[in-house]
N, C-alpha and C positions, 0 to 999 in steps of 0.2 A: 965366760959367763955373762959379761956385760952385753955382748952382741945378742945373745939369746933373749935377754930381758928387754933390750931395745926393740927387737923385731916382734916380740910377743906384745909389748905395749902398743907398738905401731899397728899390729893386726887387730888388737882389741879396739883401738880408737877408730880404725877404718870400719870395722864391723858395726860399732855403735853409730857412727856417722851414716853409713849406708842404711842401717835399719831405721834410723830416724827419718831419713829422706823418703824411704819407701813407705813408711807409715803415714807421713804427711800427705804424700801423693794419693795413697789409698783413701784417706779421709776426704780429700778434695774430690774424689771421683764417686763418692756415695750419692745416691739420688737426692737426699735432702740437701746436701751441700751444693750440688749442681742446680737445684731449684732455687736455693737462696741466692746463689751467684747470678743466675739469670734474672731473678726479680730485682736485685740491686742494679744490674746493668740496665734493665728496662726503666727503672726509676730515674737513673742518671740520664738516660737518653731522653726521657720525657721532660726533665728539667732543662736540658740543652735545647730541645725543640721549642719549649715555651719561651725561653729567653730569646731565641732567634725570631720567633713569631712576634714578640713584643717589639724587638728592634725593627723588624720589617714594618709593623704597623706605624711606629713612630716616624720611620723614613717616609712612608707613604703620606702621612699627614703633613710632614714638613714640605715635601715636594708639592702636594696639593695646594697648600697655602701659598707657596712661592709662585706656582703657576697661576693661581687666581689673582695674585697681585700683578703678575705680568699682563694677564688679560685685562684686568681693570685699568692698568696704565695705558695699554694699547687702545682700549675703547673710550678712554677719557672718563671712566667712572670714578677714579680716585682723585680727580682734579678738585682743587678747592673751589667750592661754589659759594657765592655770596648769598646769605640767607635772604629770602624774599619775605616781604610782609604778607600776612594773610589777607585775603580779599575781604570785602565788606560782608557782614553777616546779613543773611536774608531771613526775615521772619515770616512765618506762614500766617496768612490772614485767617482770622476766625470768621466762619460763615455766620452771618446774622440773618436769621429767618424772618425777622420783623422788618427787614429793609424792603423798600418798594422795588428795588432792583431784582429782588429774588423772584425767580420764576419757577413754578412747579414743573417738573419734567416727569414724563411718563416713565415708569420703570417697567422693564420687561423681565419676565421670568425666564431664566435660563435653565429650567428644569428639563432634563432629558426625557423624563417620563411623560411629559405633556405632548399632546398632538399638535403638530405645527401645520 
């Protein structure tokens, strides 16, 4: 009698386990579940791609700055330069029309519509 009860219980447990497994798999294969899974994977892929793009941009910026520094050193642009004093200021002279040196000059019209 004990053997029959053991095998009956084992059979019931195996049947429950198999039914549960099959039902889970069937639920995973429904169109809604497949669409949700695809959407989740697409979102994860987008996040990974964005992270890699940000890392790439930072690497490019670091390498660009390093290369600019190398070129600046090679061309002597990064060398310490002694500050130069500014040159003397030049003031523009104000024209004095009452001055005897002032000579009236003839002005010409540069109108294109006039006959020349």
